[in-house]
N, C-alpha and C positions, 0 to 999 in steps of 0.2 A: 504494500500499500504506499503511495507516495503523497507526500504532504505537499501542498499547494501556497504559493505566494503570489501576490499582484506584480506586475511589472513595475509599478512604482516602488515597490517594497526593494525589489531587487537592484534597480538603477540606483538608488539612494546607498548602495554599497560604495565602498573604495573602488577606483578604477585602476588601482595598481596591478602590476603583472603578477597576480597571485590569483590561485582559484580558492584560497582558504574560505573567503566570505560565501561563495558559491557553494562549497561542499558542506559548511555548516547548515546552510538552509536545506539542502538536498538530503542531508543524512539526520537532520532532526527527527525523523521518524524510522530510520534504518533499522532499530530492532523490530519493527514490524513484519521485515521483508524476509520472505521464505527463499527467494531467488533473486539474483541481480545480475544482469549483463549490461554494464555501461561501455559504450565506445565513444571516445571522444576523437574528433577529426583532427587533421593537421592544422587547421584554421585555428583551432582554440589553443593549440601548444606549441605553435612555431616559434614564440618569443619567450616561452617559459625556461627559466634557467635553475630555479631550486624547487623542489617538490618533497614534501614530508607526507608520508602514509600513516595515519593513525592505525591504530590496530583494529578498529571496527570498518576499515576500508575493504570494500569486495574487490575482486579480481578485476583487473583492467586490461583492457586491449587500447593502446594507445601510441601515437607517433610524438616524439618530442625531440626535434633535431638540435634545439639550442640547450637541452638540458645537460647541466654539468655536475649537479649535486642532488643526490637522492637519500632520504632517510626513509627506512621500513622498520616498522615496531610490531612485533608478534606475527607478522605476516611476511611471505615472500611473494611478491606479485608482480615484478617487473620483467617484459619480455626481453629476450636476448638481445635485439637490436638497439634497446636503450642502454642495456648494461654495458655494452661494447663501446658506447660514446661518452661515458660518465668521466668525469675527473674525479669526484669524490663519491663513495657509497659508505652509507652508515647503517648498521643493522644492530637491533636492539632487541633483548628478550626474544631470542629465535633459538629453537631446538637444534642443536648440533646433529646433523643428518646428512646423506648422500645429495639430497636436494639442495641443503645448504652449502655443501661443498662445490655442487654443481654451478652455483650462483658466483661463488668466489672464482670458479674457473672461467667463467663467461664475462667477467668484470674486469674490462680492460681499463683499469683506474689508476690513477696516481696515488690516491690517498684512500686506505680502507680503514674504518673504524669498527670495531666489534665490543659493543657493551652488553655485560650481563648474559653471555651465552648460557644456554640451559643445557645441562647433560642429557644423553641420549637414553641413559641406563645402565645398569651395572655391566652389562657384557655386550657392549657396542660392537658392530661389525660395521666400519666404515671404509670407504675408498682411501687409498693411500696415494701418496705422491702426485696430488693434485696441484699444478703448477698455477699460481696466482702472480700475474704482473706487476702487482701494486710497488710502488718505492717506498711507501710510508704505511706503516702499520701501528695502529692504536687498539690496544686491548685494555678493556675495564673488567675485570674479574667478577662475577655475581657473588652475592653474600651467602654462599653456601659452604657446607663442611667440606672438607679434602675430597670424599667419595664422590661428590655430586658436581665438583668445580671441573669443567671440561677442558681448560685452557691447554693442559696437558695433551688431551686427545685430539685438539684442533693442531697443536704444533707438530703432532706425529703423523698428521694426514696431509699436509700441505708443503709444498715447495716454493720459495720466492726469491728467484735468481736475482732480481733486480732491487732487492730490498737494500735502501741505505739508512732508514731512520726508522727505530722501534721505540714504542713507548707500552710499558705494561704497567698496571696500577691494580691493586687488590681494592677490595670493596671499602667503602667509606667506613671509618671505625665506628660511626654514630649508628650503623645499621649492622652490625656483625657481632656474633657471639661465639661462633668458633673460627680458628684460624685458618686461611687459606695459605698453603705453603707455597713458597716460590718453585714454579717447575724447572729448577735449575738443569737437571740431566736432560729432560725433554728440549729445552731451549738449546743447549748446547748441541745436542744432535741435530736439532732443525737448522741452525745456523751452519753446521758442518755440512749437512745435506745438499743445503741450498746454494752452498758456494758464492753466497754473497760477500759484497765488500761493505759491512756495516760501518757507517761513519758516526751515528749518533745513536745512544742508549739512555732510556730514561726508566728507572725502576723505582717503584715506591708501594708502600702500604701492603707488603706481603710479609710473611714470617719467613726469614733467611738468614743464613750464616755467612761468615766471610769466605769459607770454603765453596759454598755454593757460587758465590760471585767471581772468586778467582778462576774456577774452571769455566765459567762462562766468557770471562775476559781473555783468557789463554787463546781463544779462537778468533780473538777479534784485533787482527794487528794494525788494521786500517781506521781504527776508532779515533775521532777527533773530539767528541763531544760526549760527556759522560755526567749523568745526574742520578744519584743514589740517595733513598729516603731511609735511614736507619730506624725511624720511628716506628714501633710496632704498630699492628693496625688496632690494637686496643690495650686496655692498661694490664696491669698484674694479674695473674701470675706469669703471663707470657712477656718474654723480652728478647729483642734481637741481639745478635752479636756479629754485626758486620764489620764495623771499624776497629779492628784489632790488629796485633803485631803481625800476622801473616798477610793481611791486606796492604798495610801500609809499607813493609819492606819489599813485598812484590811490586809496588808500585813506585818505589824508590830507584834511583842511579846508586847501586851499591858504592860506599866509600872507598877510596883509592883504586878506582877503577876507570877514572876519568882519562880522556886522551892526554898524552903527552906524559903520562906515567910511566917511568923507565922499567919499574918492577911490578909485576902482577902480585897484588896482596888481597887475598879474599878477607873480607871483614868477618870475623866469627860470629857476629850477631846477623849476618845476611846469608840466607842460603844460596846455593849455587843454581838458580833457577833463571830463566830469562825474565826481564823485565816486562812487566804487563803494559800493555796500550801505548807503546813507544811515541805514537803521533800525537798523543793526547794534548790538546789545546785549551780546552774549555772543560773544567770541573766543577760541579756543584754538589754539595754534600749537606745533607740534612741530619744532624745530630739527634739521637734520642737523649744520651746522657754525654757531654763533652768530658766532664770531669772523670770519666771512667776510661778514658782512652789512654793507650801508652804514649806519653808526650814526646819521648824521645825519639821514636818512630815517626810519629805525626810531623814533627818538626823538620827530621831529614827528607821526609818525603816531599814537604813542601819547598824546602830549599833547594833539593837536587833537581826538582822538576821546574824550578822557576826560571831556568833559561836553556837553550838549546846546547846541546852538549853530544859528544861521541865517546863511545868506550868499547872495549873489547872484553867479552864474557868468555870463560872456559867453556861453556856449553855451546857457543855459538862459534867455535873455532877462531879462525884468524879474522874472519869478517867483523869490521866494526857495526856497532849498534847505534843506529842515529836517534836520538831522542830529541823531540819537539819540545819547546819551552811552552809553559803556561801563559796564556794570553788573558785567561779570565778564570778567577778562582771565586767561587761563591761559597760562603760558610753560612748555613743557618742553624741557629741553636734556640732553646728556650730561652726566655727573656732574662732569666735570673743568671744564664751563664755567659752572656756578651762580653762582660768586664772580664772573666776567666780566659776566654779566648784572647782577646785583645792583651792580657798579661803574657800569655804563652808567646804571643807575636813579639812583642816588646823584649822579654827576657830571654828569646833563643835568637834575637837578632834577624828574624824573618823580614827580608825586604821584599817579597813578593806583594805585589797590589792586589790585596785580597778583599772582597765585598763582605764584611761582616755584620750580620744582622740577626735578629731573633724571627721566627717563623709565627704566623698568626692562625693560620688553618691549615686544613689537610692540603697535600700537594694534588692540584687538579689534574 
């Protein structure tokens, strides 16, 4: 059953290039419909650039040659010819399935956003090695416990050889009661299988450890931008352990290994492992409790990465390792620890130009 409105009522609506007002009128009585087949002609959508499908929207058949941004919530209803011409695709509250993976395969987009993906069940059977051409991937995990959070299944099903920017965030801490663990093993395998040259990585609001992050960073030699949020997704008894000794000395240029040093001397405090992300130029760190970090290791990491350098490591043979200097360092701590961080910089003579501030809310 369709509702009716006068032409005057419709004409009083905004004349912007959006279908929102028309859809609001059309779907006021959509809950009464048993079937619906809506076809929108080329003339209606030839200038449309952005479209948001609400969860009650019926399946459409349409042509939108100018459409570059599409959001779908609780429903997959875009034809393949539309998916192939998009720049940005956002999928919200959709079950992980072969149909979902087929959309990713057909979406020739630059940016892919996946929010609150729903798990398919305890023993899923999904297609594998689905190639998605997107260059930017943003994942916001749903507020579910570990068995139902399907991000690890998604990473095990897709390949993204063109990926150069990845952002992964756990659920908002105000809406979660059980931890969502950072899928470190699956992410490492996904990046390795995709053979992509990732240059930007942002991780926040997961339960994770420094070993998890080190394993991921080991397969990212081209990374230049890194943002890590060590704040746990919710309060005690859970606590993260990301910024510790292992993380900081793996991020550092080992002492006495800088170029022009005549004798190779391995500092006993630093293991004989390759330096992580040698091309890093932008680093952003959100600390849960800065006062608990190993100050010596933190200070040397900041100082040694503060300028470009070259050194030779035993594990690298005779080939020198080129390390890019940090151009941008941001440190975010709780309000009552800002003074402490500034004291650490002053006491240790750190000359790196760091943006030190307190955080106000959840990393978005």
